[in-house]
C-alpha positions in Angstrom: -53.6 -47.0 -31.3 -50.3 -47.8 -33.5 -49.7 -45.8 -36.5 -49.3 -48.2 -39.8 -45.3 -49.1 -40.8 -44.7 -47.0 -44.1 -42.8 -48.9 -46.8 -39.2 -49.0 -47.1 -37.8 -46.9 -49.7 -36.4 -48.7 -52.7 -32.5 -47.6 -53.0 -31.3 -47.0 -56.8 -27.7 -46.1 -58.1 -24.9 -45.0 -56.1 -26.7 -45.1 -52.8 -27.8 -49.3 -53.8 -24.3 -49.8 -54.6 -23.0 -48.4 -51.3 -25.6 -50.1 -49.0 -24.7 -53.7 -51.0 -21.2 -53.0 -50.2 -21.6 -52.1 -46.4 -24.0 -55.2 -46.2 -20.7 -57.3 -47.6 -18.2 -56.1 -45.4 -20.0 -54.6 -42.2 -17.4 -52.6 -39.7 -15.6 -54.9 -37.3 -15.4 -54.5 -33.6 -12.5 -54.9 -31.6 -12.4 -56.4 -28.7 -12.2 -53.5 -26.3 -15.3 -51.8 -28.1 -17.0 -55.2 -27.5 -16.0 -55.6 -23.6 -17.1 -51.9 -23.4 -20.8 -52.3 -25.0 -21.3 -55.3 -22.7 -20.1 -53.8 -20.1 -22.7 -51.0 -20.4 -25.4 -53.4 -21.4 -25.2 -55.1 -18.0 -25.1 -51.9 -16.3 -28.0 -50.6 -18.0 -29.8 -54.2 -17.2 -28.9 -54.0 -13.6 -30.4 -50.3 -13.3 -33.8 -51.8 -14.7 -34.3 -54.6 -12.6 -33.5 -52.8 -9.4 
């Protein structure tokens, strides 16, 4: 049987400020990083299908 999901902790102070700033400005992914991620995904999917 699955365990219940715990409540999400509330952020305060500096932690909350950093979290909000990161949500407003997510890290950018370069074209090369995206291509690599897609290749890895496709390779993993091929392994699962066979």
